VOPAGU-2260 file (C-alpha; in pm, 1 decimal, decimal comma):
REM VOPAGU-2260
SITE   aa  ch    i         X         Y         Z
SITE  MET   A    0       0,0       0,0       0,0
SITE  PHE   A    1     122,4     347,3     -89,3
SITE  TYR   A    2     103,0     677,9      94,3
SITE  ILE   A    3      50,0     965,7    -146,2
SITE  VAL   A    4     194,3    1303,9     -50,0
SITE  THR   A    5     115,2    1593,1    -283,3
SITE  GLY   A    6     337,0    1898,9    -272,2
SITE  ALA   A    7     593,1    1644,4    -154,1
SITE  ALA   A    8     898,0    1852,7    -244,7
SITE  GLY   A    9     754,3    2163,4     -81,5
SITE  PHE   A   10     789,8    2293,2     270,7
SITE  ILE   A   11     525,4    2103,4     465,5
SITE  GLY   A   12     503,3    1813,1     222,8
SITE  SER   A   13     871,4    1722,3     245,5
SITE  ASN   A   14     859,7    1734,8     624,1
SITE  LEU   A   15     566,8    1492,4     615,7
SITE  VAL   A   16     758,6    1258,9     382,7
SITE  LYS   A   17    1049,2    1262,7     629,1
SITE  ALA   A   18     812,5    1197,1     920,0
SITE  LEU   A   19     667,2     895,1     739,6
SITE  ASN   A   20    1021,1     771,2     674,2
SITE  ASP   A   21    1096,5     807,7    1045,2
SITE  ARG   A   22     807,5     568,0    1104,9
SITE  GLY   A   23     959,7     314,1     870,1
SITE  ILE   A   24     732,5     404,6     579,1
SITE  GLY   A   25     907,6     434,1     243,5
SITE  ASN   A   26     625,9     330,1      11,4
SITE  ILE   A   27     548,9     691,0     -73,9
SITE  ILE   A   28     435,5     841,4    -403,1
SITE  ALA   A   29     577,8    1195,2    -405,7
SITE  VAL   A   30     369,1    1424,7    -623,7
SITE  ASP   A   31     488,8    1774,6    -708,3
SITE  ASN   A   32     555,1    2029,7    -979,4
SITE  MET   A   33     932,7    2051,2   -1016,6
SITE  LYS   A   34     928,6    2366,1   -1228,6
SITE  GLN   A   35    1127,6    2516,1    -941,3
SITE  ALA   A   36    1401,2    2256,8    -959,2
SITE  ASP   A   37    1576,4    2348,4    -633,2
SITE  LYS   A   38    1290,2    2188,5    -441,3
SITE  PHE   A   39    1448,8    1848,9    -505,3
SITE  LYS   A   40    1689,8    1926,3    -220,3
SITE  ASN   A   41    1403,7    1883,5      27,8
SITE  LEU   A   42    1378,3    1515,8     -64,7
SITE  VAL   A   43    1746,3    1423,3     -84,6
SITE  ASP   A   44    1746,3    1269,0     263,7
SITE  CYS   A   45    1403,8    1108,3     216,4
SITE  ASP   A   46    1306,4     766,6      79,5
SITE  ILE   A   47    1021,6     748,3    -171,4
SITE  ALA   A   48     888,1     477,7    -399,5
SITE  ASP   A   49     819,5     706,0    -695,6
SITE  TYR   A   50     792,5    1067,9    -807,0
SITE  MET   A   51     514,1    1195,5   -1032,6
SITE  SER   A   52     426,3    1535,8   -1170,2
SITE  LYS   A   53      83,0    1660,9   -1073,0
SITE  GLU   A   54     -43,9    1629,0   -1430,8
SITE  ASP   A   55      71,6    1268,6   -1471,1
SITE  PHE   A   56     -58,9    1182,7   -1126,6
SITE  ILE   A   57    -410,3    1312,5   -1197,8
SITE  THR   A   58    -416,8    1126,5   -1530,6
SITE  GLN   A   59    -312,1     801,3   -1365,7
SITE  LEU   A   60    -552,2     859,5   -1076,9
SITE  ASN   A   61    -844,3     901,7   -1314,7
SITE  ASN   A   62    -732,3     591,4   -1508,0
SITE  GLY   A   63    -758,6     379,9   -1194,1
SITE  MET   A   64    -385,4     315,1   -1149,7
SITE  PHE   A   65    -404,5     360,8    -771,3
SITE  ASP   A   66    -737,4     191,0    -704,6
SITE  GLY   A   67    -709,8     -40,1    -404,6
SITE  ASP   A   68    -342,5      40,0    -349,9
SITE  VAL   A   69    -338,6     353,4    -131,0
SITE  ALA   A   70    -328,7     371,7     248,9
SITE  ALA   A   71    -378,5     748,9     282,9
SITE  VAL   A   72    -344,9    1078,6      95,7
SITE  LEU   A   73    -171,2    1377,6     254,8
SITE  HIS   A   74    -261,8    1662,6      23,8
SITE  GLN   A   75     -26,9    1959,6      63,9
SITE  GLY   A   76       3,9    2059,1    -301,3
SITE  ALA   A   77    -115,6    2411,6    -379,2
SITE  CYS   A   78     -13,6    2750,4    -506,8
SITE  SER   A   79      42,9    2934,4    -178,3
SITE  ASP   A   80     138,7    3275,2    -317,9
SITE  THR   A   81    -111,1    3517,9    -165,7
SITE  MET   A   82     -11,9    3780,5    -426,3
SITE  GLU   A   83    -103,8    3555,3    -723,2
SITE  THR   A   84    -365,4    3732,5    -938,8
SITE  ASP   A   85    -444,8    3457,8   -1192,1
SITE  GLY   A   86    -772,3    3336,2   -1047,1
SITE  ARG   A   87    -823,7    3062,5   -1307,2
SITE  TYR   A   88    -486,2    2909,1   -1228,0
SITE  MET   A   89    -545,0    2935,1    -853,8
SITE  MET   A   90    -885,9    2769,4    -866,8
SITE  LYS   A   91    -771,1    2489,6   -1096,4
SITE  ASN   A   92    -455,9    2419,9    -896,2
SITE  ASN   A   93    -601,4    2452,9    -546,7
SITE  PHE   A   94    -976,4    2394,8    -566,8
SITE  GLU   A   95   -1038,1    2153,9    -855,9
SITE  TYR   A   96    -729,5    1943,9    -777,8
SITE  SER   A   97    -847,4    1903,7    -419,2
SITE  ILE   A   98   -1193,7    1790,9    -530,4
SITE  ASP   A   99   -1039,9    1521,2    -751,8
SITE  LEU   A  100    -846,6    1385,6    -454,1
SITE  LEU   A  101   -1141,6    1407,8    -216,6
SITE  ASP   A  102   -1353,7    1209,5    -464,4
SITE  PHE   A  103   -1083,1     944,9    -499,8
SITE  CYS   A  104   -1037,9     903,0    -123,7
SITE  GLN   A  105   -1409,7     877,0     -61,1
SITE  ASP   A  106   -1451,9     623,1    -342,2
SITE  GLU   A  107   -1160,8     420,7    -199,8
SITE  ASP   A  108   -1259,6     464,2     169,0
SITE  ILE   A  109    -915,3     595,7     266,7
SITE  PRO   A  110    -800,5     884,5     491,4
SITE  PHE   A  111    -766,3    1224,5     329,0
SITE  LEU   A  112    -564,2    1489,1     516,3
SITE  TYR   A  113    -541,3    1822,9     338,2
SITE  ALA   A  114    -391,2    2167,2     385,3
SITE  SER   A  115    -637,9    2445,0     442,8
SITE  SER   A  116    -522,9    2788,8     557,9
SITE  ALA   A  117    -576,9    3048,8     829,0
SITE  SER   A  118    -606,4    3300,6     544,1
SITE  VAL   A  119    -973,6    3199,9     513,3
SITE  TYR   A  120   -1040,9    3421,0     818,0
SITE  GLY   A  121    -930,4    3738,5     644,9
SITE  MET   A  122    -877,5    4022,3     889,4
SITE  GLY   A  123   -1032,3    3829,5    1177,9
SITE  PRO   A  124   -1047,2    3916,7    1462,5
SITE  LYS   A  125   -1193,5    3576,9    1560,7
SITE  PHE   A  126   -1023,9    3263,1    1429,1
SITE  SER   A  127   -1261,7    2978,7    1501,3
SITE  GLU   A  128   -1367,1    2703,5    1257,9
SITE  SER   A  129   -1712,3    2839,8    1177,9
SITE  ARG   A  130   -1858,5    2995,8     864,3
SITE  GLU   A  131   -1947,7    3329,2    1023,1
SITE  PHE   A  132   -1582,0    3405,9    1094,6
SITE  GLU   A  133   -1453,9    3334,2     740,9
SITE  SER   A  134   -1394,0    3619,3     497,1
SITE  PRO   A  135   -1100,9    3558,8     257,2
SITE  LEU   A  136    -916,3    3863,6     124,4
SITE  ASN   A  137    -749,5    3717,8    -187,6
SITE  VAL   A  138    -803,8    3443,6    -443,0
SITE  TYR   A  139    -561,6    3207,2    -269,5
SITE  ALA   A  140    -762,7    3231,4      51,4
SITE  TYR   A  141   -1085,5    3199,6    -146,2
SITE  SER   A  142    -966,4    2876,8    -313,0
SITE  LYS   A  143    -899,6    2727,6      31,6
SITE  PHE   A  144   -1223,5    2862,0     174,4
SITE  LEU   A  145   -1431,4    2724,0    -111,0
SITE  PHE   A  146   -1288,2    2374,5     -80,5
SITE  ASP   A  147   -1362,4    2377,1     292,3
SITE  GLN   A  148   -1722,9    2456,6     200,2
SITE  ILE   A  149   -1734,8    2156,4     -33,6
SITE  VAL   A  150   -1607,7    1935,5     248,2
SITE  ARG   A  151   -1879,9    2070,0     476,5
SITE  ARG   A  152   -2153,3    2016,7     218,5
SITE  ARG   A  153   -2047,6    1652,6     178,7
SITE  TRP   A  154   -1987,3    1594,2     546,6
SITE  HIS   A  155   -2264,3    1347,3     614,7
SITE  GLU   A  156   -2187,2    1147,9     299,0
SITE  ARG   A  157   -1823,5    1075,5     382,4
SITE  THR   A  158   -1702,7     715,7     383,7
SITE  ALA   A  159   -1360,5     770,9     543,7
SITE  GLN   A  160   -1156,8    1019,9     742,5
SITE  VAL   A  161   -1141,5    1375,9     610,5
SITE  VAL   A  162    -919,9    1624,9     796,2
SITE  GLY   A  163    -862,2    1984,5     689,8
SITE  LEU   A  164    -583,1    2165,4     874,1
SITE  ARG   A  165    -589,0    2543,2     874,1
SITE  TYR   A  166    -220,6    2624,8     899,6
SITE  PHE   A  167    -130,5    2953,0    1064,1
SITE  ASN   A  168     219,9    3102,9    1023,1
SITE  VAL   A  169     436,6    2795,2     980,0
SITE  TYR   A  170     815,3    2822,2     998,8
SITE  GLY   A  171    1098,2    2572,8    1003,9
SITE  SER   A  172    1318,1    2335,3     808,3
SITE  ARG   A  173    1288,8    2276,4     431,3
SITE  GLU   A  174    1140,9    2614,8     339,5
SITE  GLN   A  175    1450,5    2765,7     177,3
SITE  HIS   A  176    1306,4    2733,9    -175,7
SITE  LYS   A  177    1012,1    2964,1     -97,1
SITE  GLY   A  178    1202,0    3288,5    -151,0
SITE  ARG   A  179     998,9    3591,2     -40,4
SITE  MET   A  180     721,3    3357,8      78,9
SITE  ALA   A  181     951,5    3194,5     336,3
SITE  SER   A  182     891,6    3266,0     704,7
SITE  VAL   A  183    1017,1    3578,0     878,3
SITE  ALA   A  184    1233,8    3355,8    1098,5
SITE  TYR   A  185    1416,6    3236,2     786,6
SITE  HIS   A  186    1456,4    3591,0     653,6
SITE  PHE   A  187    1577,2    3723,7     988,9
SITE  PHE   A  188    1839,5    3448,6    1004,5
SITE  ASN   A  189    1975,9    3539,3     662,5
SITE  GLN   A  190    1953,7    3915,9     712,6
SITE  TYR   A  191    2141,4    3909,9    1039,9
SITE  ARG   A  192    2418,9    3689,5     904,3
SITE  ALA   A  193    2456,4    3902,0     590,5
SITE  GLU   A  194    2408,1    4253,8     729,3
SITE  GLY   A  195    2432,6    4233,6    1107,7
SITE  PHE   A  196    2075,8    4350,3    1162,8
SITE  VAL   A  197    1715,8    4251,4    1079,8
SITE  LYS   A  198    1438,4    4453,0     916,4
SITE  LEU   A  199    1075,5    4462,1    1028,5
SITE  PHE   A  200     773,8    4659,7     910,0
SITE  GLU   A  201     683,4    4978,6    1087,7
SITE  GLY   A  202     356,1    4980,8    1276,6
SITE  CYS   A  203      17,8    5007,2    1107,7
SITE  GLU   A  204    -349,5    4988,8    1201,5
SITE  GLY   A  205    -274,6    5077,9    1562,0
SITE  TYR   A  206      18,7    4837,7    1605,8
SITE  ALA   A  207     362,4    4954,9    1718,1
SITE  ASN   A  208     670,7    4904,0    1503,8
SITE  GLY   A  209     719,2    4529,3    1467,6
SITE  GLY   A  210     422,9    4482,3    1698,0
SITE  GLN   A  211     186,6    4307,9    1458,9
SITE  LEU   A  212      81,8    3975,1    1608,2
SITE  ARG   A  213      69,7    3636,6    1440,5
SITE  ASP   A  214      27,7    3278,6    1553,8
SITE  PHE   A  215     369,9    3142,5    1459,4
SITE  VAL   A  216     374,7    2760,9    1461,2
SITE  SER   A  217     680,8    2539,7    1418,5
SITE  ILE   A  218     687,3    2284,2    1136,9
SITE  GLU   A  219     773,1    2029,4    1404,7
SITE  ASP   A  220     432,3    2084,6    1563,5
SITE  VAL   A  221     259,6    2079,8    1224,7
SITE  VAL   A  222     408,6    1736,5    1155,9
SITE  LYS   A  223     302,9    1606,0    1497,8
SITE  VAL   A  224     -58,3    1707,8    1439,8
SITE  ASN   A  225     -65,2    1545,1    1095,4
SITE  MET   A  226      76,1    1222,9    1240,1
SITE  HIS   A  227    -181,2    1235,4    1520,4
SITE  PHE   A  228    -464,7    1225,6    1269,5
SITE  LEU   A  229    -300,8     947,2    1069,9
SITE  ASP   A  230    -294,8     751,1    1396,0
SITE  HIS   A  231    -662,0     830,7    1465,5
SITE  PRO   A  232    -856,2     758,4    1144,4
SITE  ASP   A  233   -1181,3     780,6    1339,9
SITE  GLN   A  234   -1132,1    1157,7    1382,7
SITE  SER   A  235   -1249,5    1395,0    1110,1
SITE  GLY   A  236   -1307,6    1767,2    1084,0
SITE  ILE   A  237   -1163,0    2104,8     992,0
SITE  PHE   A  238    -913,3    2216,1    1253,8
SITE  ASN   A  239    -700,7    2521,5    1321,3
SITE  LEU   A  240    -332,1    2435,8    1341,9
SITE  GLY   A  241    -156,7    2705,3    1538,8
SITE  THR   A  242     -23,3    2741,6    1889,7
SITE  GLY   A  243    -325,3    2931,0    2019,5
SITE  LYS   A  244    -101,1    3220,4    2123,6
SITE  ALA   A  245     -24,0    3526,5    1912,0
SITE  GLN   A  246     325,4    3670,9    1935,6
SITE  SER   A  247     483,0    3973,2    1771,2
SITE  PHE   A  248     729,0    3996,6    1485,3
SITE  ASN   A  249     956,4    4163,4    1739,5
SITE  ASP   A  250     946,6    3839,8    1940,6
SITE  VAL   A  251    1060,3    3640,1    1637,4
SITE  ALA   A  252    1339,3    3888,7    1565,2
SITE  VAL   A  253    1465,0    3884,2    1923,5
SITE  ALA   A  254    1461,7    3504,2    1932,9
SITE  ALA   A  255    1646,9    3475,4    1600,1
SITE  VAL   A  256    1910,4    3736,5    1683,1
SITE  ASN   A  257    1973,1    3596,2    2030,2
SITE  ALA   A  258    2008,6    3241,4    1897,7
SITE  LEU   A  259    2268,0    3368,1    1649,5
SITE  ARG   A  260    2446,0    3573,2    1916,4
SITE  ILE   A  261    2469,2    3271,7    2146,0
SITE  SER   A  262    2614,7    3065,3    1860,6
SITE  GLN   A  263    2887,3    3329,9    1834,4
SITE  GLY   A  264    2958,7    3328,3    2208,5
SITE  GLU   A  265    2775,8    3656,6    2269,0
SITE  SER   A  266    2517,1    3729,5    2537,7
SITE  LYS   A  267    2144,1    3767,3    2489,4
SITE  LEU   A  268    1995,1    4113,3    2448,1
SITE  THR   A  269    1650,4    4257,6    2514,6
SITE  LEU   A  270    1438,6    4415,6    2242,1
SITE  GLU   A  271    1528,6    4761,0    2372,2
SITE  GLN   A  272    1898,9    4682,2    2366,3
SITE  MET   A  273    1866,6    4558,2    2009,5
SITE  HIS   A  274    1696,5    4886,4    1915,3
SITE  GLN   A  275    1974,8    5085,7    2078,1
SITE  GLN   A  276    2242,0    4887,7    1896,2
SITE  LYS   A  277    2043,7    4904,9    1569,3
SITE  LEU   A  278    2030,6    4527,5    1541,5
SITE  ILE   A  279    1658,0    4564,8    1471,9
SITE  ARG   A  280    1550,8    4830,7    1220,2
SITE  TYR   A  281    1209,7    4921,4    1084,9
SITE  ILE   A  282    1111,6    4986,4     724,3
SITE  SER   A  283     803,0    5154,1     580,6
SITE  PHE   A  284     490,7    4943,3     562,1
SITE  PRO   A  285     427,4    4857,4     192,8
SITE  GLU   A  286     138,9    5046,5      35,7
SITE  GLN   A  287      27,4    4742,0    -162,7
SITE  LEU   A  288     -31,4    4546,5     158,5
SITE  LYS   A  289    -246,3    4803,2     334,4
SITE  GLY   A  290    -595,9    4666,8     384,6
SITE  LYS   A  291    -478,8    4319,0     278,6
SITE  TYR   A  292    -252,8    4232,5     569,5
SITE  GLN   A  293    -336,9    4019,1     869,6
SITE  SER   A  294    -198,9    4225,8    1157,1
SITE  PHE   A  295    -336,9    3979,8    1409,7
SITE  THR   A  296    -393,9    3604,2    1395,8
SITE  GLN   A  297    -445,8    3364,7    1682,0
SITE  ALA   A  298    -577,4    3013,9    1634,6
SITE  ASP   A  299    -865,5    2900,6    1848,1
SITE  ILE   A  300    -745,0    2543,2    1906,4
SITE  ALA   A  301   -1035,0    2428,7    2125,0
SITE  THR   A  302   -1162,5    2195,3    1850,6
SITE  LEU   A  303    -819,0    2036,3    1811,9
SITE  ARG   A  304    -790,0    1987,6    2185,4
SITE  LYS   A  305   -1143,3    1846,7    2204,9
SITE  VAL   A  306   -1054,9    1551,6    1977,4
SITE  GLY   A  307    -767,2    1461,7    2207,1
SITE  TYR   A  308    -456,4    1632,9    2073,8
SITE  SER   A  309    -286,8    1729,3    2400,5
SITE  GLU   A  310      76,9    1790,1    2303,0
SITE  PRO   A  311     224,9    2132,4    2394,5
SITE  PHE   A  312     331,9    2367,7    2114,8
SITE  TYR   A  313     669,6    2537,5    2089,2
SITE  SER   A  314     672,6    2905,8    2178,6
SITE  VAL   A  315     833,7    3152,0    1937,0
SITE  ASP   A  316    1149,6    3157,8    2147,4
SITE  GLU   A  317    1171,5    2777,2    2166,7
SITE  GLY   A  318    1081,4    2707,4    1805,1
SITE  THR   A  319    1288,5    2987,2    1651,9
SITE  THR   A  320    1593,7    2889,5    1855,4
SITE  ARG   A  321    1561,3    2529,7    1738,0
SITE  TYR   A  322    1518,8    2649,4    1379,1
SITE  VAL   A  323    1821,3    2882,5    1388,0
SITE  ASN   A  324    2035,4    2601,1    1524,8
SITE  TYR   A  325    1909,8    2376,0    1244,0
SITE  LEU   A  326    1996,8    2638,5     982,0
SITE  LEU   A  327    2340,9    2683,7    1133,6
SITE  SER   A  328    2401,4    2308,5    1120,3
SITE  LYS   A  329    2314,9    2308,0     749,7
SITE  SER   A  330    2532,7    2607,6     665,2
SITE  SER   A  331    2845,5    2505,7     852,6
């Protein structure tokens, strides 16, 4: 039996492939679009049974190649660029693709775990898995939102596990290929090593400089939650996947800079000390993001806790420190 991971060479997908490997599972079909060739590096230390492009995979899926031979589908494949303006591409790649896989999994009675997004909540301020709180601001968010609605409409007809995970601000290993879409933790690491300081946005919408708040969640925790649901095929639903605690961009910057300072034998500094030494600097808030920027996100994780997921989540300081040390180990 095969495990199918879509978006397998991407950030979250490759971490899930590695997690399956760590469980002794190597019978994995890795599905991805390798137009960005550097993504292959995410799979170099992973074991897979086969690689397929998305187009070939869908053709073979519709031709019945995988019928009766799949244990579960972990669907992470999507265009995640929130600035993408080609709505037809976004809906075909994110919405229609997801429906094809949902149909297959329901026909085959197999678990279907898929990536939703916290972007469905728009500007918030409440982030709870209920229709009245959902108001996407861009076509990426709308593609995720609309598929969640399809899942809800078919809820009582399902034949097997269906789990949608609304990822908040995920950071961690195997995201280097994402460029400008990589996490702020990754950018802060590179900025500090290259220039000796990090850059954050000035305040907006009532927030102080660097004071915008997000629910930053480590990829390590994201993997744990996915594995939890694989281990509990009786549990279905749409769940927020964040820490449940919003922290500021300043917090991420302080954690990243201090982790790098410690690696160099230097002492930790406070945010104020970093300001004084100009290790943290603020840049103008981009005009094109005004009115389209989530200045506050915080996952309501009550539903996740209710189904029995009880593991603690890494704080920004804990998770960022672990991530910086990982990046240092890869660059040494």
